N, CA, C and O of each residue as an XYZ file, in Angstrom:
364
protein
N     -12.845    -14.917     20.428
C     -12.755    -13.903     19.406
C     -11.653    -14.299     18.414
O     -10.553    -14.660     18.831
N     -11.939    -14.235     17.103
C     -10.929    -14.634     16.126
C      -9.753    -13.661     16.094
O      -9.894    -12.474     16.386
N      -8.607    -14.192     15.736
C      -7.404    -13.380     15.658
C      -7.497    -12.449     14.454
O      -7.890    -12.863     13.363
N      -7.131    -11.194     14.664
C      -7.183    -10.190     13.609
C      -5.979    -10.386     12.683
O      -4.832    -10.394     13.129
N      -6.255    -10.541     11.414
C      -5.198    -10.713     10.412
C      -4.730     -9.342      9.969
O      -5.545     -8.494      9.606
N      -3.427     -9.115      9.995
C      -2.866     -7.824      9.624
C      -1.941     -7.986      8.425
O      -1.407     -9.064      8.165
N      -1.772     -6.903      7.720
C      -0.856     -6.864      6.583
C       0.069     -5.674      6.790
O      -0.382     -4.534      6.910
N       1.348     -5.948      6.830
C       2.341     -4.888      7.024
C       3.036     -4.634      5.696
O       3.571     -5.555      5.079
N       3.026     -3.375      5.259
C       3.620     -3.000      3.978
C       4.762     -2.021      4.204
O       4.673     -1.127      5.045
N       5.838     -2.201      3.439
C       6.879     -1.177      3.446
C       6.506     -0.121      2.402
O       5.483     -0.254      1.730
N       7.317      0.914      2.262
C       6.980      2.023      1.355
C       6.881      1.573     -0.098
O       5.990      2.013     -0.825
N       7.792      0.699     -0.524
C       7.765      0.239     -1.916
C       6.515     -0.595     -2.202
O       5.898     -0.448     -3.257
N       6.146     -1.458     -1.277
C       4.944     -2.273     -1.466
C       3.695     -1.400     -1.518
O       2.804     -1.628     -2.335
N       3.635     -0.405     -0.646
C       2.478      0.502     -0.639
C       2.378      1.267     -1.961
O       1.291      1.401     -2.524
N       3.515      1.769     -2.454
C       3.514      2.479     -3.735
C       3.071      1.567     -4.870
O       2.321      1.983     -5.753
N       3.537      0.328     -4.843
C       3.172     -0.639     -5.884
C       1.671     -0.922     -5.864
O       1.036     -0.981     -6.917
N       1.101     -1.099     -4.666
C      -0.332     -1.352     -4.552
C      -1.150     -0.117     -4.928
O      -2.205     -0.242     -5.551
N      -0.680      1.063     -4.558
C      -1.379      2.292     -4.942
C      -1.396      2.460     -6.467
O      -2.416      2.832     -7.048
N      -0.270      2.186     -7.093
C      -0.209      2.274     -8.551
C      -1.146      1.248     -9.187
O      -1.849      1.560    -10.147
N      -1.154      0.041     -8.658
C      -2.048     -1.001     -9.167
C      -3.503     -0.597     -8.977
O      -4.314     -0.767     -9.888
N      -3.844     -0.070     -7.818
C      -5.224      0.343     -7.547
C      -5.682      1.469     -8.470
O      -6.840      1.497     -8.887
N      -4.798      2.380     -8.785
C      -5.173      3.554     -9.570
C      -5.056      3.378    -11.077
O      -5.763      4.052    -11.825
N      -4.183      2.490    -11.541
C      -3.873      2.487    -12.969
C      -3.857      1.131    -13.654
O      -3.648      1.080    -14.866
N      -4.063      0.055    -12.957
C      -3.978     -1.257    -13.606
C      -5.099     -1.413    -14.626
O      -6.209     -0.921    -14.421
N      -4.804     -2.095    -15.716
C      -5.774     -2.275    -16.802
C      -6.912     -3.229    -16.422
O      -8.011     -3.125    -16.967
N      -6.662     -4.145    -15.505
C      -7.669     -5.141    -15.129
C      -8.439     -4.693    -13.887
O      -7.840     -4.420    -12.847
N      -9.762     -4.619    -13.996
C     -10.563     -4.152    -12.852
C     -10.410     -5.013    -11.597
O     -10.402     -4.483    -10.486
N     -10.289     -6.330    -11.759
C     -10.177     -7.173    -10.565
C      -8.871     -6.919     -9.824
O      -8.813     -7.072     -8.604
N      -7.813     -6.530    -10.553
C      -6.553     -6.208     -9.891
C      -6.675     -4.913     -9.091
O      -6.113     -4.797     -8.001
N      -7.410     -3.940     -9.633
C      -7.637     -2.691     -8.894
C      -8.421     -2.960     -7.618
O      -8.125     -2.380     -6.573
N      -9.425     -3.842     -7.696
C     -10.237     -4.179     -6.531
C      -9.399     -4.883     -5.466
O      -9.512     -4.569     -4.281
N      -8.572     -5.820     -5.874
C      -7.749     -6.566     -4.918
C      -6.716     -5.674     -4.257
O      -6.479     -5.778     -3.053
N      -6.098     -4.796     -5.038
C      -5.130     -3.868     -4.467
C      -5.804     -2.935     -3.465
O      -5.236     -2.636     -2.414
N      -6.995     -2.482     -3.781
C      -7.751     -1.621     -2.872
C      -8.048     -2.341     -1.559
O      -7.908     -1.761     -0.482
N      -8.454     -3.588     -1.650
C      -8.751     -4.367     -0.445
C      -7.501     -4.523      0.418
O      -7.575     -4.380      1.639
N      -6.366     -4.811     -0.191
C      -5.137     -4.990      0.575
C      -4.696     -3.692      1.242
O      -4.203     -3.706      2.370
N      -4.873     -2.575      0.547
C      -4.511     -1.298      1.154
C      -5.394     -0.981      2.355
O      -4.914     -0.436      3.349
N      -6.665     -1.313      2.272
C      -7.563     -1.071      3.408
C      -7.191     -1.946      4.595
O      -7.234     -1.492      5.739
N      -6.827     -3.198      4.333
C      -6.407     -4.093      5.423
C      -5.108     -3.575      6.032
O      -4.947     -3.600      7.252
N      -4.185     -3.109      5.202
C      -2.916     -2.578      5.710
C      -3.127     -1.316      6.540
O      -2.332     -1.023      7.433
N      -4.193     -0.567      6.252
C      -4.499      0.646      7.018
C      -5.236      0.354      8.318
O      -5.570      1.281      9.056
N      -5.495     -0.921      8.609
C      -6.048     -1.283      9.901
C      -7.480     -1.790      9.899
O      -7.992     -2.172     10.951
N      -8.133     -1.807      8.761
C      -9.496     -2.341      8.732
C      -9.453     -3.863      8.808
O      -8.492     -4.499      8.376
N     -10.512     -4.423      9.364
C     -10.604     -5.876      9.448
C     -10.900     -6.452      8.065
O     -11.730     -5.910      7.336
N     -10.231     -7.543      7.697
C     -10.475     -8.149      6.384
C     -11.931     -8.542      6.161
O     -12.437     -8.414      5.045
N     -12.607     -9.012      7.191
C     -14.012     -9.403      7.031
C     -14.885     -8.189      6.726
O     -15.818     -8.273      5.928
N     -14.579     -7.073      7.358
C     -15.352     -5.849      7.093
C     -15.082     -5.330      5.679
O     -15.997     -4.886      4.985
N     -13.828     -5.391      5.268
C     -13.484     -4.984      3.906
C     -14.221     -5.865      2.905
O     -14.749     -5.368      1.910
N     -14.260     -7.160      3.161
C     -14.912     -8.098      2.241
C     -16.404     -7.811      2.122
O     -16.961     -7.865      1.026
N     -17.047     -7.509      3.231
C     -18.505     -7.335      3.218
C     -18.943     -5.932      2.792
O     -19.949     -5.785      2.099
N     -18.196     -4.899      3.201
C     -18.661     -3.526      2.994
C     -17.667     -2.599      2.320
O     -18.054     -1.511      1.893
N     -16.420     -2.976      2.207
C     -15.405     -2.032      1.767
C     -15.110     -2.025      0.281
O     -14.316     -1.206     -0.183
N     -15.726     -2.913     -0.475
C     -15.448     -3.002     -1.902
C     -16.715     -2.724     -2.701
O     -17.798     -2.570     -2.137
N     -16.568     -2.663     -3.994
C     -17.701     -2.361     -4.855
C     -18.817     -3.385     -4.694
O     -19.996     -3.033     -4.656
N     -18.433     -4.654     -4.600
C     -19.426     -5.705     -4.391
C     -18.976     -6.568     -3.224
O     -17.777     -6.790     -3.054
N     -19.908     -7.059     -2.415
C     -19.520     -7.872     -1.253
C     -18.871     -9.196     -1.674
O     -19.236     -9.799     -2.683
N     -17.912     -9.618     -0.876
C     -17.222    -10.892     -1.078
C     -17.280    -11.682      0.213
O     -17.565    -11.135      1.278
N     -17.011    -12.961      0.110
C     -16.841    -13.804      1.286
C     -15.523    -13.387      1.952
O     -14.541    -13.156      1.248
N     -15.472    -13.285      3.262
C     -14.220    -12.889      3.921
C     -13.039    -13.809      3.596
O     -11.894    -13.359      3.561
N     -13.312    -15.088      3.359
C     -12.223    -16.010      3.017
C     -11.509    -15.598      1.735
O     -10.323    -15.880      1.565
N     -12.225    -14.934      0.838
C     -11.619    -14.466     -0.409
C     -10.550    -13.420     -0.105
O      -9.452    -13.475     -0.660
N     -10.862    -12.481      0.762
C      -9.887    -11.444      1.103
C      -8.708    -12.053      1.857
O      -7.566    -11.651      1.638
N      -8.965    -13.013      2.738
C      -7.869    -13.697      3.428
C      -6.967    -14.415      2.423
O      -5.750    -14.452      2.602
N      -7.547    -14.978      1.378
C      -6.764    -15.644      0.342
C      -5.907    -14.630     -0.413
O      -4.744    -14.902     -0.710
N      -6.475    -13.457     -0.726
C      -5.705    -12.413     -1.408
C      -4.514    -11.986     -0.548
O      -3.415    -11.779     -1.063
N      -4.734    -11.854      0.755
C      -3.646    -11.453      1.659
C      -2.539    -12.508      1.638
O      -1.361    -12.177      1.504
N      -2.919    -13.765      1.771
C      -1.933    -14.853      1.786
C      -1.152    -14.915      0.480
O       0.068    -15.074      0.487
N      -1.850    -14.792     -0.629
C      -1.179    -14.857     -1.928
C      -0.269    -13.651     -2.137
O       0.801    -13.782     -2.730
N      -0.684    -12.476     -1.656
C       0.174    -11.294     -1.772
C       1.427    -11.450     -0.915
O       2.526    -11.121     -1.362
N       1.275    -11.945      0.301
C       2.431    -12.141      1.175
C       3.394    -13.175      0.593
O       4.608    -13.058      0.761
N       2.863    -14.171     -0.082
C       3.698    -15.237     -0.638
C       4.350    -14.834     -1.964
O       5.543    -15.066     -2.159
N       3.566    -14.223     -2.890
C       4.038    -14.007     -4.254
C       4.143    -12.549     -4.676
O       4.591    -12.267     -5.787
N       3.742    -11.618     -3.820
C       3.761    -10.215     -4.199
C       2.583     -9.875     -5.102
O       1.554    -10.551     -5.072
N       2.733     -8.837     -5.895
C       1.638     -8.347     -6.734
C       1.221     -9.389     -7.770
O       0.054     -9.431     -8.162
N       2.146    -10.222     -8.215
C       1.801    -11.251     -9.202
C       0.884    -12.318     -8.608
O       0.191    -13.014     -9.349
N       0.870    -12.455     -7.291
C      -0.014    -13.417     -6.640
C      -1.478    -13.020     -6.691
O      -2.350    -13.845     -6.423
N      -1.762    -11.765     -7.032
C      -3.152    -11.300     -7.102
C      -3.799    -11.613     -8.445
O      -5.022    -11.555     -8.571
N      -2.995    -11.942     -9.443
C      -3.548    -12.230    -10.761
C      -4.232    -13.591    -10.778
O      -3.870    -14.498    -10.028
N      -5.227    -13.712    -11.647
C      -5.901    -14.994    -11.829
C      -4.913    -15.943    -12.496
O      -4.323    -15.620    -13.527
N      -4.744    -17.105    -11.900
C      -3.764    -18.050    -12.400
C      -4.247    -18.746    -13.673
O      -5.447    -18.902    -13.900
N      -3.304    -19.151    -14.477
C      -3.585    -19.842    -15.721
C      -4.323    -21.153    -15.441
O      -3.992    -21.872    -14.498
N      -5.305    -21.448    -16.256
C      -6.034    -22.701    -16.111
C      -7.271    -22.601    -15.239
O      -7.987    -23.588    -15.068
N      -7.536    -21.425    -14.684
C      -8.704    -21.243    -13.840
C      -9.897    -20.923    -14.737
O      -9.726    -20.416    -15.845
N     -11.090    -21.215    -14.264
C     -12.298    -20.854    -15.012
C     -12.850    -22.015    -15.808
O     -12.329    -23.130    -15.775
N     -13.888    -21.729    -16.503
C     -14.602    -22.751    -17.276
C     -13.807    -23.122    -18.514
O     -13.275    -22.256    -19.208
N     -13.734    -24.401    -18.781
C     -13.040    -24.903    -19.960
C     -13.992    -24.878    -21.162
O     -15.208    -24.950    -20.983
N     -13.456    -24.776    -22.380
C     -14.299    -24.759    -23.563
C     -15.132    -26.038    -23.691
O     -14.658    -27.134    -23.394
N     -16.368    -25.878    -24.134
C     -17.255    -27.030    -24.300
C     -16.936    -27.811    -25.565
O     -17.138    -29.024    -25.615
N     -16.437    -27.119    -26.592
C     -16.116    -27.757    -27.863
C     -14.691    -27.413    -28.253
O     -14.186    -26.336    -27.935
N     -14.057    -28.335    -28.941
C     -12.718    -28.080    -29.434
C     -12.805    -27.088    -30.593
O     -13.628    -27.284    -31.486
N     -11.996    -26.039    -30.614
C     -12.119    -25.011    -31.667
C     -11.821    -25.481    -33.054
O     -11.896    -24.697    -34.000
């Protein structure tokens, strides 16, 4: 049986994630904060990935969000610079 990954939050971290989930301007940040709060409340990350969000994700994605949050805090949930498709033509 795989080891259950847990996320432990103090009061300030929980408040920060709740604020991000409820009021952040970027929808993907609200989704990621919601996933982390569910994992912190005891749900399995794989279950959150498959059934707990608006659209299903691969469980590895949620594990990555947890790792990045533990390492970098709320800023670790943002899409990093340089990610995504590059322009096909020079402007």
